[in-house]
Structures are given as structure tokens and as C-alpha cells.
Residue frames as qw, qx, qy, qz and C-alpha x, y, z in Angstrom:
[[0.825, 0.079, -0.103, -0.551, 116.01, 124.01, 122.16],
 [0.432, -0.303, 0.849, -0.046, 116.32, 120.31, 123.05],
 [0.287, 0.166, -0.789, -0.518, 115.79, 117.65, 120.50],
 [0.104, -0.290, -0.935, 0.177, 113.32, 116.03, 122.85],
 [0.291, 0.264, 0.271, -0.878, 110.92, 119.05, 122.86],
 [0.447, 0.337, 0.828, -0.027, 107.75, 117.43, 121.60],
 [0.433, 0.802, 0.240, -0.336, 106.51, 120.34, 119.55],
 [0.202, 0.789, -0.463, -0.349, 109.75, 120.28, 117.49],
 [0.545, -0.280, 0.778, 0.140, 110.64, 116.58, 117.23],
 [0.688, 0.452, 0.565, 0.050, 108.70, 115.99, 113.96],
 [0.282, 0.892, -0.139, -0.326, 110.45, 118.89, 112.13],
 [0.831, 0.514, -0.171, 0.124, 112.76, 118.00, 109.18],
 [0.188, 0.763, -0.531, 0.316, 115.87, 119.12, 111.06],
 [0.568, -0.448, 0.602, -0.337, 115.43, 116.34, 113.54],
 [0.938, 0.249, -0.118, -0.211, 115.28, 113.50, 110.99],
 [0.519, 0.527, -0.638, 0.213, 119.00, 112.76, 111.43],
 [0.199, -0.367, 0.709, -0.569, 118.38, 111.98, 115.07],
 [0.834, -0.028, 0.127, -0.536, 115.66, 109.38, 114.43],
 [0.310, -0.232, 0.920, 0.060, 116.20, 105.63, 114.77],
 [0.675, 0.284, -0.305, -0.609, 114.72, 103.54, 111.92],
 [0.763, -0.029, 0.645, -0.031, 113.92, 99.97, 111.29],
 [0.332, 0.623, -0.503, -0.499, 115.60, 99.01, 108.01],
 [0.878, 0.079, 0.469, -0.059, 115.43, 95.98, 105.74],
 [0.308, -0.215, 0.689, 0.620, 117.50, 94.69, 102.86],
 [0.411, 0.265, -0.302, -0.818, 115.81, 95.37, 99.50],
 [0.409, -0.012, -0.860, -0.306, 115.00, 91.72, 98.96],
 [0.208, -0.335, -0.849, 0.353, 113.04, 91.77, 102.30],
 [0.103, 0.010, 0.108, -0.989, 111.16, 94.95, 101.86],
 [0.561, -0.159, -0.392, -0.712, 107.92, 93.27, 100.98],
 [0.368, -0.103, -0.887, 0.258, 108.00, 90.89, 103.93],
 [0.423, -0.651, -0.417, -0.473, 104.76, 91.18, 105.82],
 [0.642, -0.393, -0.454, 0.477, 106.63, 91.10, 109.10],
 [0.247, 0.097, -0.065, 0.962, 107.46, 94.73, 108.62],
 [0.346, -0.466, -0.365, -0.728, 103.80, 95.61, 108.63],
 [0.720, -0.533, -0.443, 0.049, 103.26, 93.74, 111.93],
 [0.560, -0.177, -0.279, 0.760, 106.29, 95.41, 113.44],
 [0.054, 0.268, 0.050, 0.961, 105.07, 98.79, 112.53],
 [0.527, -0.529, -0.451, -0.489, 101.59, 98.12, 113.79],
 [0.730, -0.448, -0.425, 0.293, 102.99, 96.88, 117.17],
 [0.509, 0.015, -0.171, 0.843, 105.54, 99.60, 117.42],
 [0.128, -0.293, -0.139, -0.937, 102.88, 102.35, 116.91],
 [0.503, -0.500, -0.694, -0.122, 100.45, 100.69, 119.36],
 [0.346, -0.816, 0.018, -0.464, 99.22, 102.57, 122.38],
 [0.874, -0.467, -0.017, 0.131, 100.92, 100.08, 124.71],
 [0.754, 0.156, 0.031, 0.637, 104.36, 100.52, 123.05],
 [0.165, 0.694, 0.043, 0.699, 103.95, 104.30, 122.84],
 [0.579, -0.762, -0.013, -0.291, 103.04, 104.58, 126.57],
 [0.893, -0.326, 0.025, 0.309, 105.92, 102.33, 127.57],
 [0.623, 0.395, 0.048, 0.673, 108.33, 104.28, 125.43],
 [0.076, -0.784, -0.043, -0.615, 107.20, 107.54, 126.94],
 [0.724, -0.679, 0.021, -0.118, 107.47, 106.19, 130.44],
 [0.877, -0.086, 0.031, 0.471, 110.93, 104.73, 129.87],
 [0.458, 0.351, 0.062, 0.815, 112.16, 108.00, 128.49],
 [0.222, -0.505, -0.481, 0.682, 110.36, 110.06, 131.26],
 [0.271, 0.852, 0.382, -0.236, 108.36, 112.04, 128.64],
 [0.125, -0.758, 0.300, 0.566, 111.45, 113.18, 126.85],
 [0.157, -0.151, 0.829, 0.515, 111.21, 110.96, 123.87],
 [0.633, 0.402, 0.255, -0.611, 108.54, 110.48, 121.31],
 [0.604, 0.156, 0.729, 0.280, 107.85, 107.92, 118.57],
 [0.064, 0.372, -0.335, -0.863, 108.24, 109.86, 115.23],
 [0.623, 0.525, 0.525, -0.248, 105.62, 109.96, 112.65],
 [0.078, 0.625, -0.502, -0.593, 108.06, 110.85, 109.91],
 [0.883, 0.369, 0.133, -0.257, 107.04, 109.09, 106.64],
 [0.839, -0.037, 0.401, 0.366, 109.22, 106.73, 104.72],
 [0.510, 0.721, 0.200, 0.424, 109.46, 109.33, 101.92],
 [0.219, -0.956, 0.159, -0.115, 110.63, 112.00, 104.38],
 [0.717, -0.519, 0.420, 0.198, 113.42, 109.71, 105.56],
 [0.773, 0.272, 0.406, 0.405, 114.45, 108.80, 102.04],
 [0.261, 0.906, 0.089, 0.320, 114.49, 112.44, 100.99],
 [0.359, -0.882, 0.305, -0.017, 116.69, 113.40, 103.96],
 [0.793, -0.282, 0.452, 0.296, 119.07, 110.47, 103.26],
 [0.655, 0.556, 0.303, 0.413, 119.46, 111.54, 99.69],
 [0.042, 0.965, -0.041, 0.257, 120.16, 115.15, 100.65],
 [0.598, -0.719, 0.345, 0.076, 122.65, 114.00, 103.28],
 [0.827, 0.014, 0.421, 0.372, 124.47, 111.70, 100.84],
 [0.480, 0.781, 0.175, 0.358, 124.67, 114.58, 98.36],
 [0.238, -0.936, 0.207, -0.153, 126.31, 116.86, 100.95],
 [0.752, -0.475, 0.429, 0.156, 128.77, 114.14, 102.04],
 [0.799, 0.311, 0.345, 0.381, 129.80, 113.42, 98.42],
 [0.319, 0.876, 0.040, 0.360, 130.75, 117.04, 97.86],
 [0.488, -0.831, 0.265, 0.025, 133.20, 117.06, 100.88]]
């Protein structure tokens, strides 16, 4: 199975392979983030991304909570090593 297979890309096991936009805690309420998310998820950007990646990539719909949960679980595993 390839990580680029569209039917699997939104599954939790692929969360570590996702790129994210991140902000410092003091900047988390900056309205620029809402504009960035709106533009990034727009049809024009989605189409350009898919064309650039020849249909092998997809813009994830993983939620903020999903990403934070995965980060916490990953940190717990790393701390036990």
C-alpha cells in the first residue's frame, strides 16, 4: 500500500506523514490562520496541488484534535525509549 493511495490517506496511521502549518501559542488566535486555511482548502489550491503531484497527493482533512492526539501518543512512545 502506498501512502499516496487516496482511499487510505486520511487514516490515522498516515498522520505522521502529514505536513502542517503551525503557530506559536501566542499567535494561535491570529486571524491570518483562518485566511490561510480557507485559501489552502480552496478548489484552486486543491486542483493545483493534485496537478503538481500528478494525482498522488491529497490535502488532508485531518482535524486539529486528531493531530494533537497523535502528537501526544507519539511523545509518550518516545519518552519510554
